[in-house]
DRENKETOR-163426 format. One record per residue (C-alpha): x, y, z; residue in three letters. Coordinates in Angstrom, 3 decimals. Layout:
<rec u="X" v="Y" w="Z" kedren="ALA"/>
...
***
This chain:
<rec u="-24.660" v="31.361" w="20.769" kedren="MET"/>
<rec u="-21.177" v="32.565" w="19.814" kedren="ALA"/>
<rec u="-22.043" v="32.202" w="16.088" kedren="ARG"/>
<rec u="-25.314" v="34.120" w="16.492" kedren="LEU"/>
<rec u="-23.525" v="36.740" w="18.484" kedren="GLN"/>
<rec u="-20.871" v="37.165" w="15.791" kedren="SER"/>
<rec u="-23.344" v="37.581" w="12.895" kedren="ILE"/>
<rec u="-25.582" v="39.956" w="14.866" kedren="SER"/>
<rec u="-23.135" v="42.824" w="14.394" kedren="ASN"/>
<rec u="-23.787" v="43.935" w="18.007" kedren="LEU"/>
<rec u="-20.154" v="43.824" w="19.168" kedren="GLY"/>
<rec u="-19.841" v="45.744" w="22.505" kedren="SER"/>
<rec u="-23.588" v="46.417" w="22.469" kedren="LEU"/>
<rec u="-24.153" v="42.849" w="23.656" kedren="SER"/>
<rec u="-24.187" v="44.269" w="27.216" kedren="LYS"/>
<rec u="-27.310" v="46.314" w="26.512" kedren="LEU"/>
<rec u="-29.984" v="43.949" w="27.812" kedren="THR"/>
<rec u="-33.358" v="44.235" w="29.459" kedren="PHE"/>
<rec u="-31.730" v="43.581" w="32.850" kedren="ASP"/>
<rec u="-29.410" v="46.572" w="32.467" kedren="SER"/>
<rec u="-32.244" v="48.931" w="31.527" kedren="LEU"/>
<rec u="-33.446" v="51.704" w="33.840" kedren="LEU"/>
<rec u="-37.146" v="50.758" w="34.271" kedren="PRO"/>
<rec u="-38.278" v="54.398" w="33.944" kedren="LEU"/>
<rec u="-35.730" v="55.426" w="31.371" kedren="GLY"/>
<rec u="-33.515" v="58.466" w="31.728" kedren="ARG"/>
<rec u="-36.250" v="61.081" w="31.576" kedren="GLY"/>
<rec u="-36.720" v="62.941" w="34.818" kedren="GLY"/>
<rec u="-40.247" v="64.120" w="34.187" kedren="ASP"/>
<rec u="-43.347" v="61.946" w="34.805" kedren="PRO"/>
<rec u="-44.568" v="62.212" w="31.198" kedren="VAL"/>
<rec u="-41.301" v="60.832" w="29.772" kedren="SER"/>
<rec u="-41.187" v="58.068" w="32.367" kedren="GLN"/>
<rec u="-44.745" v="57.030" w="31.503" kedren="LYS"/>
<rec u="-43.972" v="56.977" w="27.793" kedren="LEU"/>
<rec u="-40.838" v="54.929" w="28.389" kedren="PHE"/>
<rec u="-42.768" v="52.374" w="30.478" kedren="GLN"/>
<rec u="-45.390" v="52.016" w="27.765" kedren="LEU"/>
<rec u="-42.701" v="51.589" w="25.064" kedren="ALA"/>
<rec u="-40.849" v="49.048" w="27.264" kedren="LEU"/>
<rec u="-44.011" v="46.912" w="27.632" kedren="ASP"/>
<rec u="-44.490" v="46.856" w="23.854" kedren="GLU"/>
<rec u="-40.793" v="46.096" w="23.219" kedren="ILE"/>
<rec u="-40.865" v="43.117" w="25.557" kedren="ARG"/>
<rec u="-43.821" v="41.672" w="23.693" kedren="LYS"/>
<rec u="-42.006" v="42.227" w="20.424" kedren="PHE"/>
<rec u="-38.908" v="40.531" w="21.758" kedren="ALA"/>
<rec u="-40.972" v="37.449" w="22.742" kedren="GLU"/>
<rec u="-42.676" v="37.267" w="19.347" kedren="ASN"/>
<rec u="-41.268" v="39.561" w="16.638" kedren="PRO"/>
<rec u="-43.991" v="40.416" w="14.207" kedren="GLN"/>
<rec u="-44.466" v="43.458" w="12.037" kedren="GLY"/>
<rec u="-42.481" v="46.645" w="12.619" kedren="TRP"/>
<rec u="-41.635" v="48.646" w="15.727" kedren="ILE"/>
<rec u="-40.507" v="52.296" w="15.258" kedren="VAL"/>
<rec u="-38.907" v="53.881" w="18.332" kedren="LEU"/>
<rec u="-38.973" v="57.677" w="18.174" kedren="VAL"/>
<rec u="-36.977" v="59.805" w="20.588" kedren="GLY"/>
<rec u="-34.169" v="62.328" w="20.955" kedren="PRO"/>
<rec u="-30.609" v="61.450" w="21.808" kedren="VAL"/>
<rec u="-30.354" v="59.892" w="25.261" kedren="GLY"/>
<rec u="-33.938" v="58.651" w="25.385" kedren="SER"/>
<rec u="-32.987" v="55.041" w="25.504" kedren="GLY"/>
<rec u="-34.043" v="53.908" w="22.050" kedren="LYS"/>
<rec u="-30.725" v="52.218" w="21.152" kedren="THR"/>
<rec u="-30.679" v="50.342" w="24.499" kedren="HIS"/>
<rec u="-34.211" v="49.069" w="23.910" kedren="LEU"/>
<rec u="-33.338" v="47.965" w="20.361" kedren="ALA"/>
<rec u="-30.241" v="46.125" w="21.501" kedren="CYS"/>
<rec u="-32.121" v="44.556" w="24.406" kedren="ALA"/>
<rec u="-34.475" v="42.983" w="21.802" kedren="VAL"/>
<rec u="-31.499" v="41.761" w="19.724" kedren="ALA"/>
<rec u="-29.713" v="40.245" w="22.726" kedren="ASN"/>
<rec u="-32.893" v="38.580" w="23.997" kedren="TYR"/>
<rec u="-33.523" v="36.956" w="20.600" kedren="ARG"/>
<rec u="-29.957" v="35.694" w="20.468" kedren="ILE"/>
<rec u="-30.418" v="34.190" w="23.940" kedren="SER"/>
<rec u="-33.443" v="32.359" w="22.567" kedren="MET"/>
<rec u="-31.367" v="30.903" w="19.741" kedren="GLY"/>
<rec u="-32.709" v="33.159" w="16.991" kedren="SER"/>
<rec u="-30.843" v="35.112" w="14.327" kedren="SER"/>
<rec u="-30.908" v="38.898" w="14.309" kedren="VAL"/>
<rec u="-28.946" v="41.558" w="12.496" kedren="PHE"/>
<rec u="-28.292" v="44.984" w="14.073" kedren="TYR"/>
<rec u="-26.784" v="47.913" w="12.224" kedren="ILE"/>
<rec u="-26.809" v="51.681" w="12.347" kedren="THR"/>
<rec u="-28.090" v="53.269" w="9.216" kedren="VAL"/>
<rec u="-24.853" v="55.255" w="8.654" kedren="ALA"/>
<rec u="-22.827" v="51.997" w="8.977" kedren="GLU"/>
<rec u="-25.222" v="50.180" w="6.654" kedren="LEU"/>
<rec u="-24.779" v="52.823" w="3.882" kedren="LEU"/>
<rec u="-21.009" v="52.746" w="4.369" kedren="ASP"/>
<rec u="-21.007" v="48.955" w="3.931" kedren="HIS"/>
<rec u="-23.081" v="49.167" w="0.785" kedren="LEU"/>
<rec u="-20.790" v="51.820" w="-0.702" kedren="ARG"/>
<rec u="-17.667" v="49.851" w="0.090" kedren="SER"/>
<rec u="-19.184" v="46.686" w="-1.381" kedren="ALA"/>
<rec u="-18.853" v="48.317" w="-4.748" kedren="TYR"/>
<rec u="-15.057" v="48.267" w="-4.328" kedren="SER"/>
<rec u="-13.148" v="45.569" w="-6.356" kedren="PRO"/>
<rec u="-11.260" v="44.602" w="-3.235" kedren="SER"/>
<rec u="-14.420" v="43.994" w="-1.225" kedren="SER"/>
<rec u="-14.720" v="40.545" w="0.416" kedren="ASP"/>
<rec u="-18.413" v="40.416" w="-0.374" kedren="ILE"/>
<rec u="-20.400" v="41.270" w="-3.471" kedren="GLU"/>
<rec u="-22.745" v="44.271" w="-3.157" kedren="TYR"/>
<rec u="-25.777" v="42.215" w="-4.219" kedren="ASP"/>
<rec u="-25.007" v="39.445" w="-1.783" kedren="GLU"/>
<rec u="-24.614" v="41.890" w="1.110" kedren="LEU"/>
<rec u="-27.791" v="43.777" w="0.286" kedren="PHE"/>
<rec u="-29.759" v="40.518" w="-0.030" kedren="GLU"/>
<rec u="-28.541" v="39.273" w="3.352" kedren="GLN"/>
<rec u="-29.662" v="42.487" w="5.076" kedren="ILE"/>
<rec u="-32.969" v="42.623" w="3.197" kedren="LYS"/>
<rec u="-33.897" v="39.102" w="4.190" kedren="ASN"/>
<rec u="-32.609" v="39.021" w="7.759" kedren="SER"/>
<rec u="-35.136" v="37.171" w="10.010" kedren="PRO"/>
<rec u="-35.090" v="40.213" w="12.308" kedren="LEU"/>
<rec u="-33.482" v="43.489" w="11.185" kedren="LEU"/>
<rec u="-32.740" v="46.303" w="13.632" kedren="ILE"/>
<rec u="-31.942" v="49.665" w="11.959" kedren="LEU"/>
<rec u="-30.601" v="52.122" w="14.495" kedren="ASP"/>
<rec u="-30.670" v="55.883" w="14.084" kedren="ASN"/>
<rec u="-32.531" v="56.329" w="10.849" kedren="LEU"/>
<rec u="-32.045" v="59.933" w="9.766" kedren="ASN"/>
<rec u="-33.614" v="60.571" w="6.420" kedren="TYR"/>
<rec u="-32.722" v="64.220" w="6.158" kedren="SER"/>
<rec u="-28.986" v="63.572" w="6.337" kedren="ALA"/>
<rec u="-28.913" v="61.122" w="3.439" kedren="THR"/>
<rec u="-28.068" v="61.592" w="-0.236" kedren="THR"/>
<rec u="-30.434" v="60.688" w="-3.097" kedren="ALA"/>
<rec u="-28.521" v="57.408" w="-3.543" kedren="TRP"/>
<rec u="-28.748" v="56.600" w="0.151" kedren="SER"/>
<rec u="-32.486" v="57.396" w="0.236" kedren="ARG"/>
<rec u="-33.030" v="55.081" w="-2.727" kedren="GLY"/>
<rec u="-31.198" v="52.185" w="-0.957" kedren="LYS"/>
<rec u="-33.163" v="52.706" w="2.233" kedren="LEU"/>
<rec u="-36.419" v="52.846" w="0.383" kedren="GLU"/>
<rec u="-35.620" v="49.618" w="-1.462" kedren="GLN"/>
<rec u="-34.733" v="47.901" w="1.857" kedren="LEU"/>
<rec u="-37.832" v="49.144" w="3.681" kedren="LEU"/>
<rec u="-40.097" v="48.427" w="0.741" kedren="GLU"/>
<rec u="-38.875" v="44.786" w="0.546" kedren="HIS"/>
<rec u="-39.296" v="44.176" w="4.250" kedren="ARG"/>
<rec u="-42.725" v="45.851" w="4.345" kedren="PHE"/>
<rec u="-44.051" v="43.816" w="1.430" kedren="ASN"/>
<rec u="-42.655" v="40.670" w="2.935" kedren="GLY"/>
<rec u="-43.965" v="41.560" w="6.403" kedren="ARG"/>
<rec u="-40.484" v="40.864" w="7.798" kedren="LEU"/>
<rec u="-39.959" v="41.749" w="11.461" kedren="PRO"/>
<rec u="-38.082" v="45.076" w="11.654" kedren="THR"/>
<rec u="-37.189" v="47.430" w="14.467" kedren="LEU"/>
<rec u="-36.267" v="51.008" w="13.569" kedren="ILE"/>
<rec u="-34.993" v="53.718" w="15.878" kedren="THR"/>
<rec u="-34.982" v="57.388" w="14.870" kedren="THR"/>
<rec u="-34.710" v="60.848" w="16.248" kedren="GLY"/>
<rec u="-36.966" v="62.189" w="13.545" kedren="MET"/>
<rec u="-40.672" v="62.694" w="13.867" kedren="SER"/>
<rec u="-42.856" v="60.558" w="11.575" kedren="VAL"/>
<rec u="-43.828" v="63.668" w="9.617" kedren="GLU"/>
<rec u="-40.210" v="64.145" w="8.514" kedren="GLU"/>
<rec u="-40.001" v="60.774" w="6.717" kedren="PHE"/>
<rec u="-39.960" v="60.548" w="2.980" kedren="SER"/>
<rec u="-43.457" v="60.066" w="1.566" kedren="THR"/>
<rec u="-42.148" v="56.970" w="-0.177" kedren="ASP"/>
<rec u="-42.043" v="55.041" w="3.112" kedren="TYR"/>
<rec u="-43.809" v="57.197" w="5.683" kedren="ALA"/>
<rec u="-46.923" v="55.222" w="4.789" kedren="GLY"/>
<rec u="-45.230" v="51.996" w="5.726" kedren="HIS"/>
<rec u="-44.121" v="53.343" w="9.094" kedren="ILE"/>
<rec u="-47.597" v="54.588" w="9.916" kedren="THR"/>
<rec u="-49.453" v="51.541" w="8.557" kedren="ASP"/>
<rec u="-51.228" v="50.339" w="11.757" kedren="LYS"/>
<rec u="-51.669" v="46.794" w="10.406" kedren="GLU"/>
<rec u="-47.878" v="46.357" w="10.154" kedren="VAL"/>
<rec u="-46.141" v="49.015" w="12.188" kedren="SER"/>
<rec u="-46.297" v="50.392" w="15.736" kedren="LYS"/>
<rec u="-44.800" v="53.774" w="16.462" kedren="VAL"/>
<rec u="-43.616" v="54.243" w="20.025" kedren="LEU"/>
<rec u="-42.726" v="57.706" w="21.312" kedren="ILE"/>
<rec u="-40.072" v="57.505" w="23.988" kedren="LEU"/>
<rec u="-40.058" v="61.141" w="25.050" kedren="LYS"/>
<rec u="-42.123" v="64.152" w="24.246" kedren="LYS"/>
<rec u="-39.918" v="66.395" w="22.236" kedren="GLU"/>
<rec u="-39.249" v="69.730" w="23.912" kedren="SER"/>
<rec u="-39.044" v="71.143" w="20.438" kedren="SER"/>
<rec u="-39.233" v="74.600" w="18.940" kedren="SER"/>
<rec u="-42.764" v="73.663" w="17.939" kedren="LEU"/>
<rec u="-43.784" v="73.661" w="21.623" kedren="GLN"/>
<rec u="-42.145" v="77.050" w="22.254" kedren="SER"/>
<rec u="-43.771" v="78.361" w="19.059" kedren="LEU"/>
<rec u="-47.243" v="77.115" w="19.935" kedren="ASP"/>
<rec u="-49.177" v="79.999" w="21.583" kedren="SER"/>
<rec u="-52.094" v="77.928" w="22.593" kedren="LEU"/>
<rec u="-50.761" v="77.333" w="26.121" kedren="ASP"/>
<rec u="-50.798" v="81.066" w="26.883" kedren="LEU"/>
<rec u="-53.346" v="81.722" w="29.632" kedren="GLU"/>
<rec u="-55.595" v="83.990" w="27.496" kedren="LEU"/>
<rec u="-55.683" v="81.727" w="24.454" kedren="LEU"/>
<rec u="-56.149" v="78.418" w="26.273" kedren="LYS"/>
<rec u="-59.276" v="79.813" w="27.843" kedren="ASN"/>
<rec u="-60.799" v="80.830" w="24.520" kedren="MET"/>
<rec u="-63.571" v="78.308" w="23.885" kedren="ARG"/>
<rec u="-66.593" v="78.091" w="21.706" kedren="LEU"/>
<rec u="-68.653" v="77.785" w="24.888" kedren="SER"/>
<rec u="-67.557" v="81.242" w="26.125" kedren="ASN"/>
<rec u="-67.679" v="83.104" w="22.839" kedren="PHE"/>
<rec u="-70.333" v="85.817" w="22.941" kedren="ASP"/>
<rec u="-71.953" v="85.582" w="19.498" kedren="SER"/>
<rec u="-75.126" v="87.451" w="20.517" kedren="LYS"/>
<rec u="-73.852" v="90.819" w="21.760" kedren="ARG"/>
<rec u="-77.049" v="92.726" w="22.367" kedren="LEU"/>
<rec u="-75.318" v="96.103" w="21.969" kedren="SER"/>
<rec u="-74.715" v="95.414" w="18.315" kedren="LEU"/>
<rec u="-77.089" v="96.030" w="15.317" kedren="PRO"/>
<rec u="-79.076" v="92.975" w="14.189" kedren="GLU"/>
<rec u="-77.042" v="92.464" w="10.966" kedren="ASP"/>
<rec u="-73.759" v="92.502" w="12.931" kedren="VAL"/>
<rec u="-75.118" v="90.041" w="15.471" kedren="ARG"/>
<rec u="-76.198" v="87.719" w="12.673" kedren="GLN"/>
<rec u="-72.772" v="88.003" w="11.056" kedren="ASN"/>
<rec u="-71.070" v="87.120" w="14.402" kedren="LEU"/>
<rec u="-73.388" v="84.178" w="14.991" kedren="ASP"/>
<rec u="-72.592" v="82.880" w="11.517" kedren="GLN"/>
<rec u="-68.880" v="83.199" w="12.223" kedren="ALA"/>
<rec u="-69.423" v="81.154" w="15.372" kedren="TYR"/>
<rec u="-71.354" v="78.454" w="13.518" kedren="SER"/>
<rec u="-68.624" v="78.116" w="10.957" kedren="ILE"/>
<rec u="-66.039" v="77.726" w="13.673" kedren="ALA"/>
<rec u="-68.076" v="75.084" w="15.354" kedren="ARG"/>
<rec u="-68.443" v="73.088" w="12.152" kedren="GLU"/>
<rec u="-64.728" v="73.338" w="11.376" kedren="PHE"/>
<rec u="-63.822" v="72.129" w="14.852" kedren="ALA"/>
<rec u="-66.160" v="69.199" w="14.361" kedren="ARG"/>
<rec u="-64.607" v="68.218" w="10.946" kedren="ALA"/>
<rec u="-61.422" v="70.122" w="10.088" kedren="PRO"/>
<rec u="-61.221" v="70.121" w="6.285" kedren="GLN"/>
<rec u="-60.016" v="72.700" w="3.825" kedren="GLY"/>
<rec u="-59.192" v="76.286" w="4.811" kedren="TRP"/>
<rec u="-61.050" v="78.800" w="6.894" kedren="LEU"/>
<rec u="-60.046" v="82.487" w="6.601" kedren="ILE"/>
<rec u="-61.322" v="84.971" w="9.135" kedren="TYR"/>
<rec u="-61.034" v="88.682" w="8.215" kedren="GLN"/>
<rec u="-61.892" v="91.586" w="10.514" kedren="GLY"/>
<rec u="-60.744" v="94.456" w="12.675" kedren="LEU"/>
<rec u="-58.476" v="93.877" w="15.673" kedren="ASN"/>
<rec u="-60.567" v="92.559" w="18.548" kedren="GLY"/>
<rec u="-63.517" v="91.489" w="16.458" kedren="CYS"/>
<rec u="-63.375" v="87.883" w="17.748" kedren="GLY"/>
<rec u="-61.486" v="86.126" w="14.977" kedren="LYS"/>
<rec u="-58.581" v="85.075" w="17.266" kedren="THR"/>
<rec u="-61.036" v="83.833" w="19.850" kedren="HIS"/>
<rec u="-62.778" v="81.647" w="17.269" kedren="LEU"/>
<rec u="-59.536" v="80.308" w="15.776" kedren="SER"/>
<rec u="-58.099" v="79.512" w="19.202" kedren="ALA"/>
<rec u="-61.346" v="77.902" w="20.223" kedren="ALA"/>
<rec u="-61.102" v="75.674" w="17.160" kedren="ILE"/>
<rec u="-57.586" v="74.702" w="18.105" kedren="ALA"/>
<rec u="-58.508" v="73.978" w="21.732" kedren="ASN"/>
<rec u="-61.448" v="71.792" w="20.695" kedren="GLU"/>
<rec u="-59.308" v="69.812" w="18.236" kedren="LEU"/>
<rec u="-56.495" v="69.318" w="20.727" kedren="ARG"/>
<rec u="-58.885" v="68.051" w="23.420" kedren="GLU"/>
<rec u="-60.242" v="65.519" w="20.902" kedren="SER"/>
<rec u="-56.751" v="64.195" w="20.270" kedren="GLY"/>
<rec u="-55.984" v="65.973" w="17.001" kedren="LYS"/>
<rec u="-52.501" v="67.322" w="16.295" kedren="GLU"/>
<rec u="-52.834" v="71.043" w="15.917" kedren="VAL"/>
<rec u="-50.470" v="74.017" w="16.056" kedren="LEU"/>
<rec u="-51.471" v="77.609" w="16.785" kedren="PHE"/>
<rec u="-48.949" v="80.142" w="15.650" kedren="ILE"/>
<rec u="-48.869" v="83.928" w="15.629" kedren="VAL"/>
<rec u="-47.296" v="84.778" w="12.260" kedren="VAL"/>
<rec u="-44.729" v="87.323" w="13.511" kedren="PRO"/>
<rec u="-43.567" v="84.784" w="16.121" kedren="ASP"/>
<rec u="-43.269" v="82.181" w="13.396" kedren="LEU"/>
<rec u="-40.962" v="84.357" w="11.329" kedren="LEU"/>
<rec u="-38.854" v="85.209" w="14.374" kedren="ASP"/>
<rec u="-38.424" v="81.480" w="15.105" kedren="HIS"/>
<rec u="-37.465" v="80.688" w="11.523" kedren="LEU"/>
<rec u="-34.877" v="83.474" w="11.529" kedren="ARG"/>
<rec u="-33.466" v="82.244" w="14.824" kedren="ALA"/>
<rec u="-33.163" v="78.698" w="13.560" kedren="SER"/>
<rec u="-30.531" v="79.933" w="11.095" kedren="PHE"/>
<rec u="-28.247" v="80.842" w="14.006" kedren="GLY"/>
<rec u="-25.241" v="78.670" w="14.948" kedren="PRO"/>
<rec u="-26.555" v="78.247" w="18.529" kedren="GLU"/>
<rec u="-30.004" v="76.966" w="17.414" kedren="SER"/>
<rec u="-30.867" v="73.504" w="18.767" kedren="ARG"/>
<rec u="-33.110" v="72.722" w="15.809" kedren="VAL"/>
<rec u="-32.242" v="72.938" w="12.158" kedren="SER"/>
<rec u="-34.165" v="75.453" w="10.069" kedren="TYR"/>
<rec u="-35.224" v="72.770" w="7.562" kedren="ASP"/>
<rec u="-36.500" v="70.423" w="10.297" kedren="ALA"/>
<rec u="-38.478" v="73.089" w="11.953" kedren="LEU"/>
<rec u="-40.055" v="74.376" w="8.723" kedren="PHE"/>
<rec u="-40.892" v="70.871" w="7.579" kedren="GLU"/>
<rec u="-42.729" v="70.138" w="10.800" kedren="LYS"/>
<rec u="-44.754" v="73.316" w="10.555" kedren="ILE"/>
<rec u="-45.621" v="72.724" w="6.899" kedren="LYS"/>
<rec u="-46.900" v="69.170" w="7.556" kedren="LYS"/>
<rec u="-48.781" v="69.576" w="10.848" kedren="ILE"/>
<rec u="-52.279" v="68.111" w="10.312" kedren="PRO"/>
<rec u="-54.089" v="71.300" w="11.435" kedren="VAL"/>
<rec u="-52.335" v="74.679" w="11.418" kedren="LEU"/>
<rec u="-53.761" v="77.967" w="12.767" kedren="VAL"/>
<rec u="-51.970" v="81.103" w="11.549" kedren="LEU"/>
<rec u="-53.049" v="84.121" w="13.631" kedren="ASP"/>
<rec u="-52.405" v="87.767" w="12.561" kedren="ASP"/>
<rec u="-51.424" v="86.978" w="9.017" kedren="PHE"/>
<rec u="-50.085" v="90.143" w="7.514" kedren="GLY"/>
<rec u="-48.874" v="91.556" w="10.854" kedren="GLU"/>
<rec u="-45.270" v="91.092" w="9.803" kedren="HIS"/>
<rec u="-42.593" v="93.081" w="8.015" kedren="SER"/>
<rec u="-43.130" v="92.663" w="4.304" kedren="ALA"/>
<rec u="-39.545" v="91.693" w="3.490" kedren="THR"/>
<rec u="-38.903" v="89.532" w="0.498" kedren="SER"/>
<rec u="-37.582" v="86.794" w="2.808" kedren="TRP"/>
<rec u="-40.739" v="86.791" w="4.940" kedren="ALA"/>
<rec u="-42.964" v="86.795" w="1.909" kedren="GLN"/>
<rec u="-41.064" v="83.877" w="0.400" kedren="GLU"/>
<rec u="-41.297" v="81.792" w="3.601" kedren="LYS"/>
<rec u="-44.989" v="82.394" w="3.983" kedren="LEU"/>
<rec u="-45.587" v="81.630" w="0.333" kedren="TYR"/>
<rec u="-43.746" v="78.312" w="0.675" kedren="GLN"/>
<rec u="-45.800" v="77.406" w="3.720" kedren="LEU"/>
<rec u="-49.123" v="78.403" w="2.123" kedren="ILE"/>
<rec u="-48.281" v="76.758" w="-1.142" kedren="ASN"/>
<rec u="-47.324" v="73.455" w="0.460" kedren="TYR"/>
<rec u="-50.483" v="73.291" w="2.521" kedren="ARG"/>
<rec u="-52.601" v="74.327" w="-0.437" kedren="TYR"/>
<rec u="-51.175" v="71.549" w="-2.597" kedren="ASN"/>
<rec u="-51.360" v="68.972" w="0.191" kedren="ALA"/>
<rec u="-54.928" v="70.059" w="1.097" kedren="ARG"/>
<rec u="-54.023" v="70.283" w="4.758" kedren="LEU"/>
<rec u="-56.550" v="71.833" w="7.203" kedren="ALA"/>
<rec u="-55.617" v="75.455" w="7.918" kedren="THR"/>
<rec u="-57.212" v="78.411" w="9.719" kedren="VAL"/>
<rec u="-55.932" v="81.910" w="9.024" kedren="ILE"/>
<rec u="-56.876" v="85.205" w="10.657" kedren="THR"/>
<rec u="-56.009" v="88.581" w="9.163" kedren="THR"/>
<rec u="-56.861" v="92.252" w="9.550" kedren="CYS"/>
<rec u="-56.088" v="92.805" w="5.856" kedren="LEU"/>
<rec u="-58.276" v="92.872" w="2.845" kedren="ASN"/>
<rec u="-57.144" v="89.948" w="0.677" kedren="LEU"/>
<rec u="-56.222" v="92.412" w="-2.085" kedren="GLU"/>
<rec u="-53.549" v="93.720" w="0.298" kedren="GLU"/>
<rec u="-51.917" v="90.262" w="0.587" kedren="ILE"/>
<rec u="-49.381" v="89.135" w="-2.022" kedren="GLU"/>
<rec u="-51.261" v="87.771" w="-4.983" kedren="ASN"/>
<rec u="-49.672" v="84.321" w="-5.159" kedren="ARG"/>
<rec u="-50.781" v="83.811" w="-1.525" kedren="VAL"/>
<rec u="-54.183" v="85.413" w="-1.666" kedren="SER"/>
<rec u="-55.118" v="83.540" w="-4.836" kedren="SER"/>
<rec u="-54.824" v="80.298" w="-2.918" kedren="ARG"/>
<rec u="-56.756" v="81.682" w="0.041" kedren="MET"/>
<rec u="-59.788" v="82.514" w="-2.121" kedren="VAL"/>
<rec u="-59.887" v="79.240" w="-4.070" kedren="ASP"/>
<rec u="-63.479" v="78.093" w="-3.364" kedren="PRO"/>
<rec u="-62.535" v="74.489" w="-3.907" kedren="SER"/>
<rec u="-60.640" v="74.525" w="-0.611" kedren="ILE"/>
<rec u="-61.261" v="77.763" w="1.216" kedren="SER"/>
<rec u="-64.035" v="79.672" w="2.936" kedren="LEU"/>
<rec u="-63.289" v="83.401" w="3.554" kedren="VAL"/>
<rec u="-65.498" v="84.995" w="6.184" kedren="PHE"/>
<rec u="-65.425" v="88.706" w="6.947" kedren="ASN"/>
<rec u="-66.401" v="89.426" w="10.623" kedren="ILE"/>
<rec u="-67.908" v="92.918" w="10.696" kedren="ILE"/>
<rec u="-68.191" v="93.226" w="14.516" kedren="ALA"/>
<rec u="-66.265" v="96.066" w="16.305" kedren="PRO"/>
<rec u="-63.525" v="95.561" w="18.888" kedren="ASP"/>
<rec u="-64.706" v="93.170" w="21.601" kedren="TYR"/>
<rec u="-62.529" v="94.868" w="24.139" kedren="ARG"/>
<rec u="-64.183" v="98.267" w="24.159" kedren="GLY"/>
<rec u="-67.050" v="98.626" w="21.660" kedren="ASP"/>
<rec u="-65.800" v="102.203" w="21.210" kedren="ILE"/>
<rec u="-65.757" v="101.875" w="17.426" kedren="LYS"/>
<rec u="-68.857" v="101.708" w="15.375" kedren="THR"/>
<rec u="-69.378" v="98.492" w="13.452" kedren="ALA"/>
<rec u="-68.152" v="98.681" w="9.889" kedren="LYS"/>
<rec u="-69.243" v="96.566" w="6.950" kedren="THR"/>
<rec u="-65.596" v="95.971" w="6.185" kedren="GLY"/>
<rec u="-63.814" v="95.761" w="2.873" kedren="ARG"/>
<rec u="-65.200" v="92.485" w="1.543" kedren="SER"/>
<rec u="-63.509" v="90.477" w="-1.161" kedren="HIS"/>
<rec u="-65.776" v="89.342" w="-4.036" kedren="PRO"/>
<rec u="-65.413" v="85.711" w="-2.773" kedren="ARG"/>
<rec u="-65.731" v="86.651" w="0.883" kedren="THR"/>
<rec u="-68.733" v="85.394" w="2.822" kedren="LYS"/>
<rec u="-70.421" v="88.121" w="4.851" kedren="ASN"/>
***
């Protein structure tokens, strides 16, 4: 036991056991407590029979290190070998092993860690590492993934923030199980407008696509816009661009798509573009609780993104550059995106609009209905783009 304890690298963390855990974790809200209980059940099973990977995701103070160390201490009590190390400490050891005065060769150290019967990597933070560090981590994780070696990883990052080189390993359901310890009260949540009373009640079922007061051609156009939204909500692929006057129904349809997808378990974010730019600017501030890069990366990579009121923002060069980066990333990654705008696409910056009108990924639909909230304007045919569907 003493030998196993000494090689485990746990040190003072040997007191972090299952017996000393708070059964509901440290979260005060019922959702966090439920998530912690579910994670604890899975962790106990893993401790009994370590197979595959466990990835514990949660903010500081969520209990992920305690859970990881509880596994290590339990395995030691069962007479099994385990090696625990924080990622920062691991990288420091690897760097120091290059030194001529080092007691252990670099290759020998790296091989020992790579082939540990059970490896626990605490506090993996990909964004804070250098290119050399990322390379070492990728080598380590690739080796353990290919060998199906039991591995427990804790991280404060979301899975979307991981390098593409090993994000696939972490999300591979045959090998890895991701356990969320606490729902992040992140800037994404405060940025998402879908919980606002008006938007969360916008559904496909209560969208009036057959307004009898409208001319026949306008009613047909509105009904077609509704059908397109229904199809997109059923199978979100590519891009859907709704153009039209304020109040024509494009926000209702895009919010309805988001609500349908969220209820079916899909990860979706509904953002009003001016609010997005305000949040990005605020994340530069010294008092921001989320880094700008982390926030922007999450927005870029969300599986389904709805951008409402595109063009309703100050056309500064900074704003244009941020929106271009966002659009360009999602265009290249072919991520499902819904955009609403009052602008003609010719009025949008060319490098953005050229991606919006690419028929290989995007459907542009011009809603020609007047303002839903008053019908005081006469219906206009709108300024259609040559690739716009009317």
